[in-house]
C-alpha positions in Angstrom: 52.9 -58.0 -73.7 53.4 -54.8 -75.7 52.5 -52.0 -73.3 50.7 -50.0 -76.0 48.4 -52.9 -76.7 47.9 -53.4 -73.0 46.6 -49.9 -72.5 44.3 -50.2 -75.5 42.9 -53.5 -74.4 42.4 -52.3 -70.9 40.5 -49.2 -72.1 38.3 -51.4 -74.2 37.7 -53.7 -71.3 36.9 -50.7 -69.0 34.4 -49.3 -71.4 32.7 -52.6 -72.0 32.4 -53.4 -68.3 30.9 -50.1 -67.5 28.5 -50.5 -70.5 27.4 -53.9 -69.3 26.9 -52.5 -65.8 24.6 -49.6 -66.8 23.1 -50.3 -70.2 19.5 -51.5 -70.4 19.3 -51.8 -74.2 19.7 -55.4 -75.3 21.5 -54.3 -78.5 23.9 -52.1 -76.6 24.6 -55.0 -74.2 25.4 -57.2 -77.2 27.9 -54.6 -78.5 29.6 -54.3 -75.1 29.9 -58.0 -74.9 31.6 -58.0 -78.3 34.0 -55.3 -77.0 34.8 -57.4 -74.0 35.5 -60.4 -76.2 37.7 -58.2 -78.4 39.7 -57.0 -75.4 40.3 -60.6 -74.2 41.4 -61.6 -77.7 43.9 -58.8 -77.9 45.4 -59.6 -74.5 45.5 -63.3 -75.3 47.4 -62.6 -78.5 50.1 -60.4 -76.9 50.3 -62.1 -73.5 50.3 -65.7 -74.8 47.6 -66.6 -72.3 44.5 -68.5 -73.2 41.6 -66.3 -74.2 39.1 -68.2 -72.0 41.2 -67.6 -68.9 41.2 -63.8 -69.6 37.5 -63.9 -70.2 37.0 -65.6 -66.9 38.9 -62.8 -65.2 36.8 -60.2 -66.9 33.5 -62.0 -66.2 34.3 -61.8 -62.4 34.5 -58.0 -62.6 31.2 -56.1 -62.1 30.2 -52.5 -62.1 32.3 -49.4 -63.0 35.9 -50.4 -63.7 38.5 -48.6 -61.5 42.2 -49.3 -60.8 43.0 -51.9 -58.1 45.2 -50.9 -55.2 48.3 -52.7 -54.1 50.1 -51.6 -50.9 53.7 -52.2 -50.1 55.5 -51.6 -46.7 58.9 -49.9 -46.5 60.6 -50.8 -43.3 64.2 -49.7 -42.7 66.7 -50.9 -40.1 70.4 -50.1 -40.0 70.2 -48.5 -43.4 68.7 -51.6 -44.9 65.2 -52.4 -46.2 63.0 -55.3 -45.2 62.2 -57.8 -48.0 60.3 -61.1 -48.0 60.8 -64.1 -50.2 57.7 -65.1 -52.2 56.9 -68.8 -52.2 55.2 -68.5 -55.6 58.4 -67.6 -57.5 61.3 -67.6 -54.9 61.9 -64.0 -55.5 62.0 -61.0 -53.1 59.5 -58.2 -52.5 58.5 -55.6 -50.1 55.8 -57.1 -47.8 52.4 -56.2 -49.1 49.5 -57.1 -51.4 46.1 -56.0 -52.6 44.2 -53.8 -50.1 41.5 -55.5 -48.2 38.0 -54.0 -48.0 37.4 -52.4 -44.6 41.0 -51.4 -43.9 42.7 -48.1 -44.7 45.9 -48.1 -46.8 48.0 -47.7 -43.6 46.1 -50.5 -41.8 46.6 -52.8 -44.8 50.4 -52.1 -44.8 50.7 -52.9 -41.1 48.7 -56.1 -41.6 50.6 -57.3 -44.6 54.0 -56.6 -42.9 52.9 -58.6 -39.8 51.5 -61.5 -41.9 54.4 -61.8 -44.3 57.4 -60.9 -42.1 56.4 -61.4 -38.5 57.2 -57.9 -37.5 54.8 -55.6 -35.7 55.0 -52.1 -37.1 53.2 -48.7 -37.1 52.6 -46.3 -39.8 55.1 -43.5 -40.4 54.8 -41.9 -43.8 53.2 -42.2 -47.2 56.2 -42.3 -49.6 54.8 -42.9 -53.0 51.6 -43.5 -55.0 52.6 -44.9 -58.4 50.8 -46.1 -61.5 51.8 -49.7 -62.3 52.0 -49.1 -66.0 54.3 -46.1 -65.7 57.0 -48.5 -64.3 58.9 -51.5 -65.7 56.5 -54.2 -64.4 55.3 -57.2 -66.4 52.0 -56.6 -68.1 48.8 -57.3 -66.3 45.2 -57.4 -67.6 44.0 -54.9 -65.1 45.2 -51.4 -64.0 46.9 -51.1 -60.6 48.0 -48.3 -58.3 51.0 -49.1 -56.1 51.0 -47.5 -52.6 54.3 -47.4 -50.8 54.1 -46.7 -47.0 57.0 -46.4 -44.6 56.5 -48.1 -41.3 58.7 -48.6 -38.2 59.2 -51.7 -36.2 57.5 -51.8 -32.7 58.0 -55.5 -31.9 57.7 -59.1 -33.3 60.3 -61.4 -34.7 61.2 -62.5 -38.3 58.8 -65.3 -39.4 57.8 -66.8 -42.6 54.1 -66.4 -43.7 51.6 -68.3 -45.7 52.9 -66.7 -48.9 56.5 -66.1 -47.9 59.4 -68.4 -46.9 62.1 -65.9 -45.7 62.6 -62.4 -44.4 65.7 -60.3 -44.6 67.1 -56.7 -44.6 69.1 -55.6 -47.6 71.3 -52.6 -48.4 70.7 -50.6 -51.6 73.8 -52.2 -53.2 73.0 -55.7 -52.2 69.4 -56.2 -53.4 68.4 -59.8 -54.2 66.5 -61.1 -57.2 63.3 -59.0 -57.0 59.7 -60.1 -57.9 59.2 -57.3 -60.4 55.5 -57.7 -60.7 55.4 -56.6 -57.1 58.2 -54.1 -57.0 60.9 -53.0 -59.4 64.5 -52.2 -58.5 64.0 -48.6 -59.4 61.1 -48.4 -57.0 63.1 -49.9 -54.1 65.9 -47.5 -54.9 63.4 -44.6 -54.8 62.5 -45.7 -51.2 66.1 -45.5 -50.2 66.0 -41.8 -51.3 63.5 -41.3 -48.5 65.9 -42.9 -46.0 68.7 -40.5 -47.0 66.3 -37.6 -47.1 63.5 -37.8 -44.6 62.1 -34.5 -45.8 61.6 -35.7 -49.4 58.1 -35.1 -50.6 55.7 -37.9 -51.4 56.1 -39.1 -55.0 52.9 -39.4 -57.1 52.6 -40.3 -60.7 
């Protein structure tokens, strides 16, 4: 999907969702519903996804629209980084996922690493807070923030999870086929900069 059209459609969706959440006037509600339908139509046109599927996604969203948060754990060992193989596409990613309600970003990272790789870890440092749409990810109907948190192993053993089939440590020059909707090669290489320079400041888009 053309990134310019994505941003326009997302903005229209955001305005319409907020309007539907707070407007009391029936005519305004009708206009916001038309805007939401227009946003879905634009995304369907450029993403080659059925309009009704996009409308179902939008219908599930309520209240004021805000970016969603995706946390990824960065775990290093012997100058290599921990990656897990996703069952959904047989590609590799940093362990992580959408943040669960009730857990902090650090707690989410620790939980995701344990569930997807089998390793017990503890929080070490916030490395980066990135905007999904400022990096070469595939287009998505919603706006995401990517949170990269460094953790260190305290125990456990490598194990597959419900969503992952393999775990492994990879050097910067031996990265496997990455799941780019979860993390890009440039993002993983950015994390290696923190390994080489532990004093590097947190990166924020």
